[in-house]
C-alpha positions in Angstrom: -45.1 38.9 9.5 -43.6 41.3 7.0 -41.6 40.0 4.0 -37.8 40.4 4.1 -36.9 42.5 1.2 -33.2 42.9 2.2 -31.2 41.8 -0.9 -28.2 40.8 1.3 -30.3 38.6 3.5 -32.0 37.1 0.4 -28.6 36.3 -1.2 -27.3 34.7 2.1 -30.4 32.5 2.2 -29.9 31.5 -1.5 -26.2 30.7 -0.8 -27.1 28.6 2.3 -29.7 26.7 0.2 -27.1 26.0 -2.5 -24.6 24.8 0.0 -27.2 22.5 1.6 -28.2 21.2 -1.8 -24.6 20.5 -2.8 -24.0 18.7 0.6 -27.1 16.5 0.1 -26.0 15.6 -3.4 -22.5 14.8 -2.2 -23.6 12.5 0.6 -26.1 10.9 -1.8 -23.3 10.1 -4.2 -21.1 9.0 -1.4 -23.5 6.3 -0.2 -24.7 5.5 -3.7 -25.1 1.8 -4.3 -26.3 -0.7 -6.9 -28.0 -4.0 -6.1 -26.0 -7.1 -6.8 -28.5 -8.1 -9.5 -27.9 -4.9 -11.5 -24.1 -5.3 -11.1 -24.3 -8.9 -12.2 -26.3 -7.9 -15.3 -23.8 -5.2 -16.2 -21.0 -7.7 -15.8 -22.7 -10.2 -18.0 -23.3 -7.7 -20.8 -20.0 -5.7 -20.5 -17.1 -6.3 -22.8 -14.4 -8.1 -20.8 -10.8 -7.0 -20.7 -8.3 -9.3 -22.4 -7.0 -11.9 -20.0 -3.2 -11.7 -20.4 -2.1 -13.2 -17.0 -2.1 -16.8 -16.0 -2.6 -18.0 -12.4 1.2 -18.2 -11.7 1.7 -14.6 -12.6 -1.4 -13.6 -10.6 0.0 -15.6 -7.6 3.3 -13.8 -8.0 1.6 -10.4 -7.9 -0.2 -11.4 -4.7 3.0 -12.7 -3.1 4.9 -9.6 -4.2 2.4 -7.4 -2.5 2.4 -9.5 0.7 6.1 -9.9 1.0 7.1 -6.3 0.8 10.1 -4.3 1.8 9.0 -4.2 5.4 10.2 -7.8 6.1 13.8 -6.7 5.1 13.7 -3.3 6.8 11.2 -2.9 9.6 10.8 -6.4 11.1 14.3 -6.6 12.6 14.1 -3.0 13.9 10.7 -3.6 15.6 11.9 -6.8 17.2 15.3 -5.3 18.4 14.1 -1.9 19.6 10.5 -2.2 20.7 8.7 -5.6 20.9 11.3 -8.2 21.4 10.4 -11.9 20.7 6.7 -11.2 21.2 6.7 -9.8 17.6 5.9 -13.4 16.7 2.4 -12.9 18.1 2.0 -9.9 15.8 2.9 -12.1 12.8 0.4 -14.8 13.9 -2.4 -12.3 14.3 -1.6 -10.6 11.0 -1.5 -14.0 9.3 -5.0 -14.8 10.6 -6.4 -11.5 9.4 -4.7 -11.9 6.0 -6.2 -15.4 5.7 -9.7 -14.1 6.4 -9.2 -11.2 4.0 -8.1 -13.5 1.2 -11.1 -15.7 1.8 -13.4 -12.7 1.6 -11.8 -11.5 -1.6 -12.1 -15.0 -3.1 -15.8 -15.2 -2.2 -16.5 -11.8 -3.6 -14.4 -12.4 -6.7 -16.4 -15.6 -7.4 -19.7 -13.8 -6.9 -18.8 -10.7 -9.0 -16.2 -11.6 -11.6 -15.5 -8.0 -12.8 -12.7 -5.5 -12.7 -12.6 -2.9 -10.0 -11.8 -5.1 -7.0 -12.9 -3.7 -3.7 -14.6 -0.7 -5.4 -16.9 -3.0 -7.3 -17.6 -5.2 -4.2 -18.5 -2.2 -2.0 -20.7 -0.7 -4.7 -23.1 -3.5 -3.9 -23.3 -2.1 -0.4 -22.2 1.4 0.6 -19.2 3.8 0.5 -17.8 2.6 -2.8 -16.5 6.2 -3.5 -14.7 6.4 -0.2 -13.2 2.9 -0.5 -12.1 3.6 -4.1 -10.1 6.7 -3.2 -8.7 5.1 0.0 -7.5 2.2 -2.2 -5.8 4.7 -4.6 -4.1 6.4 -1.6 -3.1 3.1 -0.1 -1.3 1.9 -3.3 0.3 5.4 -3.7 1.9 5.4 -0.3 2.8 1.8 -0.4 4.6 2.3 -3.7 6.4 5.3 -2.3 7.6 3.4 0.7 8.8 0.4 -1.3 10.6 2.6 -3.8 12.4 4.6 -1.2 13.5 1.4 0.6 14.6 -0.1 -2.7 16.7 3.0 -3.6 18.6 2.6 -0.3 19.6 -1.0 -1.3 20.6 0.2 -4.8 22.9 2.9 -3.3 24.3 0.4 -0.8 25.0 -2.1 -3.6 26.8 0.7 -5.5 28.9 1.5 -2.4 29.9 -2.1 -2.0 30.8 -2.8 -5.6 32.5 0.4 -6.5 33.8 1.8 -3.1 32.3 5.1 -4.1 30.1 7.0 -1.6 27.1 8.1 -3.5 24.9 8.8 -0.5 26.1 12.3 0.1 24.0 13.8 -2.7 21.4 11.5 -4.2 19.8 9.4 -1.5 17.4 11.7 0.3 15.1 14.6 -0.4 16.2 18.1 0.8 13.8 17.9 3.7 13.2 14.8 5.9 11.4 13.9 9.2 13.4 13.2 12.4 11.6 10.6 14.5 13.6 11.5 17.6 12.9 15.3 17.7 9.6 14.9 15.8 10.2 17.7 13.4 11.4 18.3 9.9 15.1 19.0 9.2 17.3 20.0 6.3 19.3 16.9 5.1 21.8 18.9 2.9 21.1 16.5 0.0 19.5 17.2 -3.3 17.1 14.5 -4.6 16.5 10.8 -4.3 17.7 10.0 -7.8 17.5 6.1 -7.5 13.9 6.3 -6.4 13.0 8.6 -9.3 14.8 6.3 -11.8 13.1 3.2 -10.4 9.7 4.8 -10.7 10.4 5.8 -14.3 11.5 2.3 -15.2 8.5 0.6 -13.6 6.2 3.1 -15.2 7.7 2.3 -18.7 7.3 -1.4 -18.1 3.6 -0.9 -17.1 3.0 1.2 -20.3 4.6 -1.4 -22.6 2.2 -4.2 -21.5 1.0 -5.9 -18.4 2.4 -9.3 -19.4 6.0 -8.0 -19.6 5.6 -6.4 -16.2 4.1 -9.6 -14.7 7.2 -11.6 -16.0 9.6 -9.1 -14.4 7.5 -9.2 -11.2 7.6 -13.1 -11.2 11.4 -13.1 -11.5 11.8 -10.6 -8.7 9.3 -12.5 -6.4 11.1 -15.8 -7.0 14.4 -14.2 -6.3 13.0 -12.6 -3.1 11.5 -15.8 -1.8 14.7 -17.7 -2.5 16.7 -15.0 -0.6 14.3 -15.3 2.4 14.5 -19.1 2.5 18.3 -19.0 2.3 18.4 -16.5 5.1 16.0 -18.6 7.3 17.8 -21.9 6.9 21.3 -20.5 7.0 20.6 -18.7 10.3 18.8 -21.6 12.1 22.0 -22.8 13.8 22.6 -19.3 15.2 19.3 -19.1 17.1 19.9 -18.5 20.8 16.9 -19.6 23.0 18.1 -17.3 25.7 17.1 -14.3 23.5 13.4 -15.4 23.9 13.4 -14.6 27.6 11.6 -12.5 28.6 9.2 -13.2 25.8 7.3 -10.0 26.7 9.9 -7.2 27.5 9.1 -5.1 30.6 7.2 -1.8 30.0 9.7 1.0 29.7 7.0 3.7 29.4 5.6 6.0 32.0 
């Protein structure tokens, strides 16, 4: 065996070793964990954040996250166009999953009473880094979806109150996705100004202080629940049992 004195080959070997070393470090950090005893010791010795919210405000935050814009926008469309009355089963299954998830969060919160939520909980096992970034992306896209839906209602309210059509310029982005053709298209509009304004207002409220934002959230959640209850009880007499047959609509696919 003769030594390889080729500088190019030597540099390629060094580069591959560095890539392999960085990959090992990345995966080691990705699956890094701390035993629950160490986490609990850190929780006991760490300075706690100021507790500004009471249980009513915390409950309102949870209800506000559960009862989102989807119940006003997507549920009726899904029942009318795709699933039919069998969407009730979807709600039952989702309710069971949500119950189990809430019990799990309650158990973990009682065991590790620290900030960080699911990131801290998974740090005791594995993939905390992965879960943390997924949570950030989840909240990001959820906020975007709710704000866009909210802006549509704001524009609709302006149209009803003022008889002025404001949807021609400020409701959508210049490019949107067409679900029928499954491609992007030019909307001819400029910017979703209501969504931008709502985002700025909520951000300012969050910067001021969490208690003020919790009070605003409590008012909105109470108003939302009252609206849903009024809608449910006011529409009970209009329920037609014939619409529940067939409960499972026939398959229209290929």
